[in-house]
TORDREN-477265 format. One line per 3 residues: number of its first residue (from 1); their letters; for each residue x, y, z of C-alpha. Coordinates in nm, 4 decimals. Example, Ala and Ser with C-alpha at 12.3 -4.5 7.8 and 13.67 -1.06 7.14 Angstrom:
REM residues 2
1> AS> 1.2300,-0.4500,0.7800 ~ 1.3670,-0.1060,0.7140
REM end
This chain:
REM residues 155
1> MLE> 5.1238,2.6953,-0.9481 ~ 4.8401,2.6840,-0.7107 ~ 5.0884,2.6456,-0.4169
4> ILR> 5.2036,3.0165,-0.4936 ~ 4.8255,3.1227,-0.4257 ~ 4.7845,2.9416,-0.0875
7> TET> 4.7594,3.1767,0.1985 ~ 4.8180,2.9428,0.4850 ~ 5.1661,2.7930,0.5637
10> ARV> 5.0334,2.5310,0.8214 ~ 4.7695,2.2581,0.8004 ~ 4.5825,2.1942,1.1096
13> QLS> 4.3954,1.8632,1.1754 ~ 4.1964,1.8137,1.5008 ~ 4.0543,1.4816,1.6527
16> LVQ> 3.9489,1.3592,1.9894 ~ 4.0638,1.0429,2.1326 ~ 4.0559,0.8587,2.4430
19> HQL> 4.3389,0.6555,2.6151 ~ 4.2260,0.3343,2.7921 ~ 4.3880,0.2879,3.1400
22> GVT> 4.6395,0.0237,3.1570 ~ 4.6264,-0.0328,2.7760 ~ 4.9518,0.0692,2.5988
25> DSP> 4.7959,0.0415,2.2426 ~ 4.6781,0.3178,2.0246 ~ 4.4168,0.5342,2.1618
28> QPI> 4.0401,0.4809,2.0590 ~ 3.9065,0.7347,1.8441 ~ 3.5624,0.9125,1.9495
31> PQR> 3.2734,0.8180,1.7296 ~ 3.1649,1.0785,1.4594 ~ 2.8523,1.1421,1.2733
34> AGN> 2.8095,1.3918,1.0128 ~ 3.1649,1.5455,1.0665 ~ 3.0999,1.6136,1.4596
37> FLP> 3.2568,1.4100,1.7110 ~ 3.0249,1.2460,1.9783 ~ 3.2041,1.2321,2.3292
40> LPN> 3.0190,1.1470,2.6484 ~ 3.0218,1.3933,2.9223 ~ 3.2615,1.3898,3.2212
43> QFL> 3.5274,1.1813,3.0760 ~ 3.8526,1.2783,3.0130 ~ 3.9544,1.2890,2.6376
46> HLR> 4.2546,1.4088,2.4448 ~ 4.2427,1.6901,2.1886 ~ 4.5044,1.5626,1.9213
49> IKI> 4.6258,1.8607,1.7219 ~ 4.8298,1.7635,1.4048 ~ 5.0357,2.0535,1.2401
52> TNL> 5.2103,2.0115,0.9167 ~ 5.4401,2.2710,0.7553 ~ 5.3109,2.3527,0.4055
55> SRK> 5.5914,2.5913,0.3219 ~ 5.7857,2.4743,0.0396 ~ 6.1552,2.4934,-0.0852
58> YSE> 6.1943,2.6482,-0.4359 ~ 6.4619,2.6214,-0.6784 ~ 6.7058,2.9145,-0.6911
61> NLS> 6.6481,2.9976,-1.0415 ~ 6.3097,3.1670,-0.9976 ~ 6.2554,3.5118,-1.1038
64> CLL> 6.2945,3.8157,-0.8728 ~ 5.9236,3.8808,-0.8424 ~ 5.8224,3.5017,-0.7816
67> FVI> 6.0839,3.5193,-0.5040 ~ 5.9209,3.8274,-0.3520 ~ 5.5748,3.6393,-0.3675
70> ILC> 5.7123,3.3426,-0.1535 ~ 5.9557,3.5109,0.0641 ~ 5.7062,3.4675,0.3531
73> TVT> 5.6950,3.1015,0.3294 ~ 6.0416,3.0084,0.3982 ~ 6.1454,2.6919,0.5463
76> PLV> 6.1926,2.5684,0.8096 ~ 5.9051,2.7577,1.0278 ~ 5.8904,2.7499,1.4360
79> FTV> 5.5223,2.7271,1.5227 ~ 5.3005,2.7751,1.8429 ~ 4.9313,2.7007,1.8686
82> DVS> 4.6272,2.8715,2.0604 ~ 4.3265,2.6660,2.1290 ~ 3.9984,2.8168,2.2246
85> MEP> 3.6709,2.6394,2.3290 ~ 3.3289,2.7625,2.3389 ~ 3.1632,2.7423,2.5771
88> AEH> 3.4587,2.7415,2.7879 ~ 3.2892,2.7407,3.1228 ~ 3.1553,2.3807,3.0541
91> TIS> 3.5022,2.2403,2.9834 ~ 3.8034,2.1421,3.1891 ~ 4.1458,2.1421,3.0224
94> EGV> 4.4999,2.0337,3.1224 ~ 4.7683,2.2895,3.1078 ~ 4.7705,2.6263,2.9091
97> LTD> 4.5773,2.6486,2.5864 ~ 4.7784,2.9446,2.4529 ~ 5.1249,2.9680,2.2945
100> IPI> 5.1559,2.5964,2.3061 ~ 5.5111,2.5329,2.1554 ~ 5.5147,2.3123,1.8552
103> GRL> 5.9058,2.3798,1.7583 ~ 6.0631,2.3720,1.4240 ~ 5.9210,2.1868,1.1371
106> ESG> 6.0924,2.1377,0.8105 ~ 5.8959,2.1749,0.5005 ~ 5.6422,1.8918,0.4742
109> ESL> 5.7033,1.7616,0.8310 ~ 5.4230,1.7005,1.0672 ~ 5.4065,1.6857,1.4577
112> EVE> 5.1101,1.5972,1.6841 ~ 5.0419,1.7404,2.0214 ~ 4.7809,1.6195,2.2759
115> TAL> 4.5967,1.7995,2.5554 ~ 4.3572,1.6566,2.7972 ~ 3.9943,1.7843,2.8363
118> CFL> 3.6703,1.7006,2.9760 ~ 3.3136,1.8134,2.8699 ~ 3.1114,1.8863,3.1784
121> CFG> 2.7569,1.8759,3.0333 ~ 2.5583,1.7854,2.7270 ~ 2.5448,2.0178,2.4297
124> RFD> 2.7661,2.1445,2.1385 ~ 3.1116,2.2586,2.1829 ~ 3.3212,2.4580,1.9294
127> IRT> 3.6928,2.3900,1.9577 ~ 3.9103,2.6199,1.7288 ~ 4.2942,2.6270,1.6912
130> EVR> 4.5179,2.9062,1.5515 ~ 4.8671,2.8151,1.4554 ~ 5.1236,3.1002,1.4327
133> TLG> 5.4663,3.1320,1.3383 ~ 5.7071,3.2293,1.6092 ~ 5.7843,3.6089,1.6003
136> MAR> 5.4427,3.7127,1.4119 ~ 5.1846,3.9376,1.5648 ~ 4.8925,3.7515,1.7106
139> GSR> 4.6565,3.8735,1.4425 ~ 4.8675,3.6926,1.1639 ~ 4.8134,3.3106,1.1591
142> AGT> 4.9892,3.0354,0.9674 ~ 4.6788,2.8147,0.9861 ~ 4.3570,2.7307,1.1546
145> GQL> 4.1435,2.4286,1.2629 ~ 3.7878,2.3822,1.3856 ~ 3.6298,2.0814,1.5459
148> TAV> 3.2622,2.0350,1.6760 ~ 3.1710,1.8139,1.9430 ~ 2.8165,1.7241,2.0279
151> VVD> 2.8310,1.5798,2.3798 ~ 2.5428,1.3308,2.4208 ~ 2.4183,1.0656,2.6666
154> GK> 2.5687,0.7078,2.5938 ~ 2.2647,0.5346,2.6763
REM end
């Protein structure tokens, strides 16, 4: 019942990881404290974005009214991601940060994408993502995510 009231059709989870040179194992997570990531300055990290399609398949015997309510959450969906960072002038990122193609995700399916970034100084950085369904206007979003990084001295 509560799934009908949900307004987002995508869940967005953000994290920061660091890949070690010459190591093929899984990347090392960046330490966290009180929900904030604590990266070091001037090191290339990877922003990991995990998108999950929350739209659901419904049985065919739904009433007409209920079908109209859930019509906007058809499955599968094609997503794109926009990433914004504040303050942007103190970060370096690899590639474009708007309209990053995610592709078609079935109901309940997830996909992770990574983009490299570097914080150039100490301070607080807010990273926001906005997931959109392909073909929808820029103002309409399927889901959002937020991450706060407090860049500290590693000493």
